[in-house]
MARKOLKOL-359344 format. One record per residue: residue number from 1; z, y, x of N, C-alpha, C, O, CB in turn. Coordinates in steps of 0.001 Angstrom, whole numbers, plus 500000, padded with zeros to 6 digits. Each point is the difference from the previous one (the first is absolute). Glycine has a CB too. Layout:
<milum nr="NUM" n_up="Z" n_north="Y" n_east="X" ca_up="Z" ca_north="Y" ca_east="X" c_up="Z" c_north="Y" c_east="X" o_up="Z" o_north="Y" o_east="X" cb_up="Z" cb_north="Y" cb_east="X"/>
...
This chain:
<milum nr="1" n_up="483255" n_north="554698" n_east="312441" ca_up="500038" ca_north="501178" ca_east="500758" c_up="498807" c_north="500981" c_east="499675" o_up="498847" o_north="499664" o_east="499733" cb_up="502356" cb_north="498973" cb_east="502040"/>
<milum nr="2" n_up="499321" n_north="502681" n_east="498304" ca_up="499145" ca_north="501169" ca_east="499586" c_up="499450" c_north="500485" c_east="501468" o_up="500653" o_north="499836" o_east="501031" cb_up="500826" cb_north="500946" cb_east="496605"/>
<milum nr="3" n_up="497425" n_north="499742" n_east="502322" ca_up="499509" ca_north="500785" ca_east="501293" c_up="499334" c_north="501257" c_east="499342" o_up="499200" o_north="499937" o_east="499067" cb_up="500299" cb_north="497882" cb_east="502626"/>
<milum nr="4" n_up="500927" n_north="503313" n_east="498904" ca_up="499535" ca_north="501140" ca_east="499762" c_up="499468" c_north="500808" c_east="501111" o_up="500591" o_north="499974" o_east="501080" cb_up="500816" cb_north="499805" cb_east="497208"/>
<milum nr="5" n_up="497469" n_north="500978" n_east="501544" ca_up="499322" ca_north="500628" ca_east="501313" c_up="500160" c_north="501572" c_east="499883" o_up="499902" o_north="500646" o_east="498956" cb_up="498219" cb_north="497365" cb_east="501290"/>
<milum nr="6" n_up="502111" n_north="502418" n_east="500853" ca_up="500024" ca_north="501361" ca_east="500389" c_up="498398" c_north="500476" c_east="500037" o_up="499110" o_north="499256" o_east="500414" cb_up="503294" cb_north="500419" cb_east="501028"/>
<milum nr="7" n_up="497392" n_north="501529" n_east="498116" ca_up="498547" ca_north="500672" ca_east="499892" c_up="499482" c_north="499770" c_east="501628" o_up="498847" o_north="499616" o_east="500195" cb_up="501749" cb_north="502531" cb_east="497631"/>
<milum nr="8" n_up="500173" n_north="498069" n_east="503131" ca_up="499542" ca_north="499703" ca_east="501502" c_up="499445" c_north="498594" c_east="500062" o_up="498845" o_north="499827" o_east="500388" cb_up="502970" cb_north="501702" cb_east="500649"/>
<milum nr="9" n_up="498971" n_north="497435" n_east="498592" ca_up="499610" ca_north="498557" ca_east="500009" c_up="498906" c_north="499743" c_east="499092" o_up="499374" o_north="498986" o_east="500309" cb_up="502854" cb_north="500378" cb_east="500233"/>
<milum nr="10" n_up="497389" n_north="501181" n_east="498534" ca_up="498875" ca_north="499841" ca_east="499040" c_up="498791" c_north="500624" c_east="500917" o_up="498955" o_north="499371" o_east="500172" cb_up="502533" cb_north="500856" cb_east="497348"/>
<milum nr="11" n_up="498721" n_north="500926" n_east="502991" ca_up="498812" ca_north="500558" ca_east="500585" c_up="499479" c_north="498941" c_east="501171" o_up="498845" o_north="499598" o_east="500145" cb_up="502024" cb_north="502982" cb_east="499286"/>
<milum nr="12" n_up="500334" n_north="497069" n_east="501387" ca_up="499698" ca_north="499090" ca_east="501175" c_up="499304" c_north="498602" c_east="499570" o_up="499153" o_north="499462" o_east="500714" cb_up="502934" cb_north="501623" cb_east="500493"/>
<milum nr="13" n_up="498299" n_north="498439" n_east="497699" ca_up="499465" ca_north="498806" ca_east="499326" c_up="498497" c_north="500224" c_east="499866" o_up="499162" o_north="499234" o_east="500475" cb_up="503031" cb_north="500291" cb_east="498234"/>
<milum nr="14" n_up="497520" n_north="501641" n_east="500570" ca_up="498576" ca_north="500369" ca_east="499749" c_up="499046" c_north="500065" c_east="501111" o_up="498880" o_north="499490" o_east="500031" cb_up="502030" cb_north="501680" cb_east="498266"/>
<milum nr="15" n_up="499789" n_north="499659" n_east="502794" ca_up="498966" ca_north="500362" ca_east="501154" c_up="500034" c_north="498839" c_east="501058" o_up="499142" o_north="500011" o_east="500883" cb_up="501223" cb_north="502644" cb_east="498835"/>
<milum nr="16" n_up="500474" n_north="496453" n_east="500249" ca_up="500000" ca_north="499022" ca_east="501009" c_up="499627" c_north="498506" c_east="499507" o_up="500186" o_north="499030" o_east="500735" cb_up="501549" cb_north="502496" cb_east="500384"/>
<milum nr="17" n_up="497749" n_north="498366" n_east="497641" ca_up="499386" ca_north="498848" ca_east="499579" c_up="500813" c_north="498846" c_east="499379" o_up="499580" o_north="498850" o_east="499876" cb_up="498954" cb_north="501852" cb_east="501801"/>
<milum nr="18" n_up="502692" n_north="499746" n_east="497944" ca_up="500776" ca_north="498960" ca_east="499353" c_up="500218" c_north="500139" c_east="498433" o_up="499462" o_north="500963" o_east="499455" cb_up="501645" cb_north="498859" cb_east="502787"/>
<milum nr="19" n_up="499559" n_north="499389" n_east="497071" ca_up="499937" ca_north="500120" ca_east="498579" c_up="501576" c_north="499905" c_east="499656" o_up="500771" o_north="499371" o_east="500725" cb_up="496663" cb_north="499526" cb_east="498891"/>
<milum nr="20" n_up="502973" n_north="501772" n_east="499234" ca_up="501439" ca_north="499953" ca_east="499628" c_up="500408" c_north="498460" c_east="499792" o_up="501117" o_north="499605" o_east="500333" cb_up="498744" cb_north="502828" cb_east="498496"/>
<milum nr="21" n_up="499273" n_north="496805" n_east="500661" ca_up="500338" ca_north="498589" ca_east="499799" c_up="500257" c_north="499211" c_east="501411" o_up="500881" o_north="499148" o_east="500118" cb_up="497661" cb_north="500958" cb_east="497651"/>
<milum nr="22" n_up="500652" n_north="500254" n_east="503196" ca_up="500327" ca_north="499502" ca_east="501540" c_up="501367" c_north="500521" c_east="500442" o_up="500744" o_north="499248" o_east="500631" cb_up="496738" cb_north="500809" cb_east="500058"/>
<milum nr="23" n_up="502876" n_north="501155" n_east="499023" ca_up="501363" ca_north="500608" ca_east="500469" c_up="500991" c_north="499155" c_east="499352" o_up="500835" o_north="499324" o_east="500602" cb_up="498414" cb_north="503111" cb_east="499641"/>
<milum nr="24" n_up="500608" n_north="497642" n_east="498464" ca_up="501064" ca_north="499194" ca_east="499110" c_up="500156" c_north="498607" c_east="500449" o_up="501152" o_north="499571" o_east="500066" cb_up="498279" cb_north="501759" cb_east="497947"/>
<milum nr="25" n_up="499610" n_north="497909" n_east="502302" ca_up="499978" ca_north="498616" ca_east="500496" c_up="500624" c_north="499975" c_east="501316" o_up="500656" o_north="499028" o_east="500375" cb_up="497318" cb_north="500423" cb_east="498382"/>
<milum nr="26" n_up="501839" n_north="501591" n_east="501957" ca_up="500630" ca_north="500007" ca_east="501450" c_up="501453" c_north="500183" c_east="499903" o_up="500791" o_north="499516" o_east="500810" cb_up="497173" cb_north="501468" cb_east="500224"/>
<milum nr="27" n_up="502399" n_north="499802" n_east="497849" ca_up="501621" ca_north="500315" ca_east="499933" c_up="500608" c_north="498746" c_east="499453" o_up="501085" o_north="499609" o_east="500431" cb_up="498749" cb_north="502993" cb_east="499077"/>
<milum nr="28" n_up="499536" n_north="496777" n_east="499595" ca_up="500551" ca_north="498998" ca_east="499410" c_up="500092" c_north="498728" c_east="500872" o_up="501009" o_north="499297" o_east="499939" cb_up="498215" cb_north="501782" cb_east="498028"/>
<milum nr="29" n_up="499623" n_north="498580" n_east="502934" ca_up="500164" ca_north="498718" ca_east="500798" c_up="499662" c_north="500150" c_east="501339" o_up="499978" o_north="499000" o_east="500718" cb_up="499566" cb_north="499755" cb_east="497434"/>
<milum nr="30" n_up="500186" n_north="502354" n_east="502298" ca_up="499787" ca_north="500279" ca_east="501372" c_up="501044" c_north="499970" c_east="501016" o_up="501167" o_north="499992" o_east="499609" cb_up="497291" cb_north="501172" cb_east="499438"/>
<milum nr="31" n_up="501310" n_north="498822" n_east="502100" ca_up="501096" ca_north="499905" ca_east="501110" c_up="500694" c_north="501369" c_east="499983" o_up="499366" o_north="501036" o_east="499798" cb_up="499303" cb_north="497261" cb_east="501771"/>
<milum nr="32" n_up="502541" n_north="501677" n_east="498630" ca_up="500968" ca_north="501303" ca_east="499898" c_up="500373" c_north="500242" c_east="501487" o_up="500204" o_north="499139" o_east="500856" cb_up="500914" cb_north="500367" cb_east="496648"/>
<milum nr="33" n_up="498929" n_north="501840" n_east="502626" ca_up="500388" ca_north="500327" ca_east="501337" c_up="500801" c_north="501344" c_east="499992" o_up="499810" o_north="500797" o_east="499082" cb_up="498129" cb_north="497942" cb_east="501840"/>
<milum nr="34" n_up="503008" n_north="501548" n_east="500144" ca_up="500638" ca_north="501398" ca_east="500013" c_up="498928" c_north="500982" c_east="500360" o_up="499172" o_north="499701" o_east="500861" cb_up="503129" cb_north="499438" cb_east="499829"/>
<milum nr="35" n_up="497664" n_north="502208" n_east="498597" ca_up="499146" ca_north="501079" ca_east="500327" c_up="501021" c_north="501094" c_east="500437" o_up="501221" o_north="499915" o_east="499869" cb_up="496787" cb_north="499424" cb_east="498455"/>
<milum nr="36" n_up="501292" n_north="501712" n_east="502223" ca_up="500825" ca_north="501233" ca_east="500459" c_up="500799" c_north="500609" c_east="498730" o_up="499665" o_north="499879" o_east="498821" cb_up="498497" cb_north="500708" cb_east="503115"/>
<milum nr="37" n_up="502870" n_north="500036" n_east="498526" ca_up="500767" ca_north="500784" ca_east="499036" c_up="500604" c_north="499282" c_east="499072" o_up="500233" o_north="500556" o_east="498926" cb_up="498443" cb_north="501071" cb_east="501358"/>
<milum nr="38" n_up="501712" n_north="497002" n_east="499906" ca_up="500693" ca_north="499180" ca_east="498918" c_up="499113" c_north="499573" c_east="498945" o_up="500492" o_north="499489" o_east="498993" cb_up="501505" cb_north="501688" cb_east="501422"/>
<milum nr="39" n_up="496689" n_north="498979" n_east="499698" ca_up="499057" ca_north="499461" ca_east="499057" c_up="499758" c_north="498563" c_east="500259" o_up="500482" o_north="499447" o_east="500989" cb_up="498485" cb_north="502735" cb_east="498791"/>
<milum nr="40" n_up="500252" n_north="497165" n_east="499302" ca_up="499584" ca_north="498643" ca_east="500166" c_up="498444" c_north="499953" c_east="499821" o_up="499443" o_north="500692" o_east="499148" cb_up="502864" cb_north="498415" cb_east="500003"/>
<milum nr="41" n_up="497001" n_north="500030" n_east="501706" ca_up="498718" ca_north="499636" ca_east="500042" c_up="499716" c_north="498782" c_east="499370" o_up="500902" o_north="499174" o_east="499864" cb_up="498970" cb_north="502018" cb_east="501979"/>
<milum nr="42" n_up="499015" n_north="498591" n_east="497762" ca_up="499451" ca_north="498684" ca_east="499393" c_up="498497" c_north="499972" c_east="500598" o_up="499294" o_north="500999" o_east="500138" cb_up="502241" cb_north="499020" cb_east="497451"/>
<milum nr="43" n_up="498135" n_north="498761" n_east="502715" ca_up="498750" ca_north="499676" ca_east="500685" c_up="499436" c_north="498829" c_east="499572" o_up="500683" o_north="498977" o_east="499973" cb_up="500024" cb_north="502107" cb_east="501823"/>
<milum nr="44" n_up="497773" n_north="498916" n_east="497757" ca_up="499455" ca_north="498849" ca_east="499537" c_up="498350" c_north="499991" c_east="500506" o_up="499328" o_north="501020" o_east="500156" cb_up="502562" cb_north="498947" cb_east="497697"/>
<milum nr="45" n_up="497730" n_north="498917" n_east="502319" ca_up="498543" ca_north="499958" ca_east="500366" c_up="499114" c_north="499577" c_east="498827" o_up="500467" o_north="499140" o_east="499253" cb_up="500189" cb_north="500304" cb_east="503099"/>
<milum nr="46" n_up="498058" n_north="501075" n_east="497373" ca_up="499474" ca_north="499738" ca_east="498904" c_up="498389" c_north="499630" c_east="500603" o_up="499561" o_north="500574" o_east="500996" cb_up="502294" cb_north="501060" cb_east="497319"/>
<milum nr="47" n_up="497419" n_north="497412" n_east="500988" ca_up="498676" ca_north="499937" ca_east="500516" c_up="499318" c_north="501034" c_east="499369" o_up="500264" o_north="500537" o_east="498925" cb_up="499746" cb_north="497142" cb_east="501518"/>
<milum nr="48" n_up="498852" n_north="502602" n_east="500539" ca_up="499255" ca_north="501395" ca_east="499558" c_up="498483" c_north="499723" c_east="500032" o_up="499253" o_north="500416" o_east="499114" cb_up="502617" cb_north="501208" cb_east="501939"/>
<milum nr="49" n_up="497702" n_north="497651" n_east="500013" ca_up="498440" ca_north="499787" ca_east="499972" c_up="499135" c_north="501034" c_east="499426" o_up="499218" o_north="499739" o_east="499086" cb_up="501316" cb_north="498039" cb_east="500736"/>
<milum nr="50" n_up="499612" n_north="503625" n_east="500795" ca_up="499152" ca_north="501066" ca_east="499655" c_up="499814" c_north="500839" c_east="500988" o_up="500223" o_north="499628" o_east="501153" cb_up="500364" cb_north="500212" cb_east="496831"/>
<milum nr="51" n_up="498989" n_north="501384" n_east="501752" ca_up="499740" ca_north="501085" ca_east="500859" c_up="500899" c_north="501237" c_east="499710" o_up="500218" o_north="500510" o_east="498901" cb_up="497447" cb_north="498607" cb_east="501278"/>
<milum nr="52" n_up="502773" n_north="501228" n_east="500942" ca_up="500886" ca_north="501172" ca_east="500085" c_up="499713" c_north="501120" c_east="500997" o_up="500182" o_north="499740" o_east="501190" cb_up="501390" cb_north="498670" cb_east="498096"/>
<milum nr="53" n_up="498002" n_north="502799" n_east="500370" ca_up="499610" ca_north="500814" ca_east="500922" c_up="498765" c_north="499562" c_east="500998" o_up="500022" o_north="500315" o_east="501190" cb_up="502368" cb_north="500386" cb_east="498481"/>
<milum nr="54" n_up="496628" n_north="498614" n_east="499795" ca_up="498980" ca_north="499523" ca_east="500683" c_up="500105" c_north="498803" c_east="500687" o_up="498983" o_north="499512" o_east="500492" cb_up="500561" cb_north="502512" cb_east="499578"/>
<milum nr="55" n_up="501501" n_north="497442" n_east="500036" ca_up="500385" ca_north="498609" ca_east="500614" c_up="500401" c_north="498899" c_east="498973" o_up="500657" o_north="500174" o_east="498973" cb_up="500171" cb_north="501106" cb_east="503036"/>
<milum nr="56" n_up="498646" n_north="497540" n_east="498468" ca_up="500445" ca_north="498871" ca_east="499162" c_up="501226" c_north="499328" c_east="500494" o_up="500098" o_north="499765" o_east="501204" cb_up="497613" cb_north="499902" cb_east="498193"/>
<milum nr="57" n_up="503331" n_north="499971" n_east="499693" ca_up="501331" ca_north="499517" ca_east="500228" c_up="500212" c_north="498680" c_east="499141" o_up="499452" o_north="499955" o_east="498899" cb_up="501394" cb_north="502499" cb_east="501589"/>
<milum nr="58" n_up="499822" n_north="496601" n_east="499893" ca_up="500352" ca_north="498689" ca_east="499237" c_up="501296" c_north="500260" c_east="499283" o_up="500154" o_north="499455" o_east="498906" cb_up="498714" cb_north="498972" cb_east="502809"/>
<milum nr="59" n_up="502217" n_north="502450" n_east="498839" ca_up="501245" ca_north="499998" ca_east="499201" c_up="500377" c_north="501625" c_east="500305" o_up="499501" o_north="500776" o_east="500815" cb_up="501380" cb_north="496321" cb_east="499441"/>
<milum nr="60" n_up="500259" n_north="503108" n_east="498709" ca_up="500755" ca_north="501231" ca_east="500309" c_up="501357" c_north="499864" c_east="499943" o_up="500471" o_north="499110" o_east="499291" cb_up="497851" cb_north="502068" cb_east="499940"/>
<milum nr="61" n_up="502383" n_north="499545" n_east="501387" ca_up="501700" ca_north="499955" ca_east="499770" c_up="500390" c_north="501220" c_east="499467" o_up="499533" o_north="501073" o_east="500380" cb_up="501009" cb_north="497498" cb_east="501528"/>
<milum nr="62" n_up="500387" n_north="501292" n_east="497132" ca_up="500511" ca_north="501092" ca_east="499214" c_up="501512" c_north="500042" c_east="500381" o_up="500763" o_north="499039" o_east="499899" cb_up="497460" cb_north="500710" cb_east="498118"/>
<milum nr="63" n_up="502110" n_north="501500" n_east="502439" ca_up="501433" ca_north="500181" ca_east="500263" c_up="500581" c_north="501159" c_east="499058" o_up="499494" o_north="501115" o_east="500123" cb_up="500149" cb_north="498078" cb_east="502384"/>
<milum nr="64" n_up="501218" n_north="500650" n_east="496713" ca_up="500728" ca_north="500853" ca_east="499131" c_up="501267" c_north="500352" c_east="500520" o_up="500773" o_north="499092" o_east="500305" cb_up="498124" cb_north="499987" cb_east="497920"/>
<milum nr="65" n_up="501464" n_north="502218" n_east="501936" ca_up="501226" ca_north="500583" ca_east="500395" c_up="500773" c_north="500426" c_east="498520" o_up="499483" o_north="500771" o_east="499191" cb_up="499422" cb_north="500138" cb_east="503355"/>
<milum nr="66" n_up="502241" n_north="498532" n_east="497291" ca_up="500734" ca_north="500357" ca_east="498768" c_up="501238" c_north="500250" c_east="500191" o_up="500456" o_north="499688" o_east="501100" cb_up="498273" cb_north="499158" cb_east="497755"/>
<milum nr="67" n_up="502143" n_north="501764" n_east="500174" ca_up="501464" ca_north="499993" ca_east="499850" c_up="500298" c_north="499513" c_east="498540" o_up="499221" o_north="500030" o_east="499048" cb_up="501115" cb_north="501936" cb_east="502703"/>
<milum nr="68" n_up="500962" n_north="497577" n_east="498276" ca_up="500676" ca_north="499417" ca_east="498842" c_up="500169" c_north="501112" c_east="498985" o_up="500451" o_north="501065" o_east="500422" cb_up="500769" cb_north="497176" cb_east="500979"/>
<milum nr="69" n_up="498494" n_north="501657" n_east="497394" ca_up="500376" ca_north="501150" ca_east="498909" c_up="501409" c_north="499976" c_east="499904" o_up="500626" o_north="499018" o_east="500398" cb_up="497338" cb_north="500798" cb_east="498181"/>
<milum nr="70" n_up="502624" n_north="501220" n_east="500905" ca_up="501409" ca_north="500128" ca_east="499705" c_up="500670" c_north="498782" c_east="499147" o_up="501188" o_north="499684" o_east="500072" cb_up="498306" cb_north="502849" cb_east="500025"/>
<milum nr="71" n_up="499624" n_north="496909" n_east="499167" ca_up="500758" ca_north="498855" ca_east="499100" c_up="499885" c_north="498647" c_east="500805" o_up="500422" o_north="498965" o_east="499483" cb_up="498937" cb_north="502174" cb_east="498091"/>
<milum nr="72" n_up="500080" n_north="498853" n_east="503679" ca_up="499969" ca_north="498788" ca_east="500852" c_up="499121" c_north="499035" c_east="499521" o_up="499895" o_north="498950" o_east="500634" cb_up="502258" cb_north="501403" cb_east="499985"/>
<milum nr="73" n_up="497107" n_north="499850" n_east="498227" ca_up="499105" ca_north="498782" ca_east="499514" c_up="498521" c_north="500392" c_east="500064" o_up="499146" o_north="499276" o_east="499489" cb_up="502690" cb_north="499882" cb_east="498882"/>
<milum nr="74" n_up="497881" n_north="501899" n_east="502209" ca_up="498586" ca_north="500255" ca_east="500174" c_up="499700" c_north="500645" c_east="501279" o_up="500948" o_north="500405" o_east="500673" cb_up="498836" cb_north="499770" cb_east="496969"/>
<milum nr="75" n_up="499045" n_north="499968" n_east="502770" ca_up="499440" ca_north="500539" ca_east="501212" c_up="499160" c_north="501286" c_east="499880" o_up="499125" o_north="500037" o_east="499135" cb_up="500905" cb_north="497654" cb_east="501582"/>
<milum nr="76" n_up="500171" n_north="503350" n_east="500079" ca_up="499169" ca_north="501174" ca_east="499897" c_up="499222" c_north="500035" c_east="501351" o_up="500597" o_north="500125" o_east="501070" cb_up="501056" cb_north="501189" cb_east="497304"/>
<milum nr="77" n_up="496926" n_north="498566" n_east="501533" ca_up="499178" ca_north="499912" ca_east="501093" c_up="499662" c_north="501258" c_east="500516" o_up="499373" o_north="500782" o_east="499285" cb_up="499854" cb_north="497262" cb_east="499923"/>
<milum nr="78" n_up="501109" n_north="502270" n_east="501964" ca_up="499628" ca_north="501454" ca_east="500655" c_up="498854" c_north="500011" c_east="500741" o_up="499396" o_north="501073" o_east="500023" cb_up="502783" cb_north="499459" cb_east="500176"/>
<milum nr="79" n_up="497317" n_north="498453" n_east="500478" ca_up="498606" ca_north="499922" ca_east="500446" c_up="499479" c_north="498644" c_east="500333" o_up="500759" o_north="499038" o_east="500116" cb_up="499590" cb_north="503141" cb_east="500702"/>
<milum nr="80" n_up="498367" n_north="497740" n_east="499335" ca_up="499265" ca_north="498747" ca_east="500123" c_up="498992" c_north="500102" c_east="501218" o_up="499199" o_north="500930" o_east="500099" cb_up="501040" cb_north="498652" cb_east="497314"/>
<milum nr="81" n_up="499851" n_north="499495" n_east="503412" ca_up="499066" ca_north="499835" ca_east="501242" c_up="499365" c_north="498816" c_east="499776" o_up="500623" o_north="499010" o_east="499616" cb_up="500702" cb_north="502139" cb_east="502018"/>
<milum nr="82" n_up="497202" n_north="498847" n_east="498615" ca_up="499029" ca_north="498895" ca_east="499983" c_up="499483" c_north="499836" c_east="501301" o_up="499601" o_north="500980" o_east="500630" cb_up="499804" cb_north="499385" cb_east="497116"/>
<milum nr="83" n_up="500557" n_north="498287" n_east="502805" ca_up="499087" ca_north="499833" ca_east="501174" c_up="499017" c_north="498942" c_east="499572" o_up="500181" o_north="499109" o_east="499171" cb_up="501580" cb_north="501526" cb_east="502621"/>
<milum nr="84" n_up="497150" n_north="499628" n_east="498932" ca_up="498869" ca_north="498832" ca_east="499655" c_up="499940" c_north="499179" c_east="501340" o_up="500326" o_north="500524" o_east="501065" cb_up="498047" cb_north="500972" cb_east="497175"/>
<milum nr="85" n_up="501196" n_north="497187" n_east="501671" ca_up="499935" ca_north="499049" ca_east="500854" c_up="498707" c_north="499167" c_east="500007" o_up="499869" o_north="499070" o_east="500796" cb_up="502496" cb_north="501029" cb_east="498994"/>
């Protein structure tokens, strides 16, 4: 499966503390759920054990919102949300 990223998604990955590898892993093996406007969401939890914005967290959750590409064999990631716990 191929995964492509819109520029917007790459910007969100950088500013929210995720990595492209984590997002790809989320799409390949994460929980799938329906998102707005016919899009598909993917969700996975990752160990973090670090500091983000001055607070320490043990885990982070990655959500990737994507659409199927025209060939139906790849995903185009539109945006990425990261939550820290």
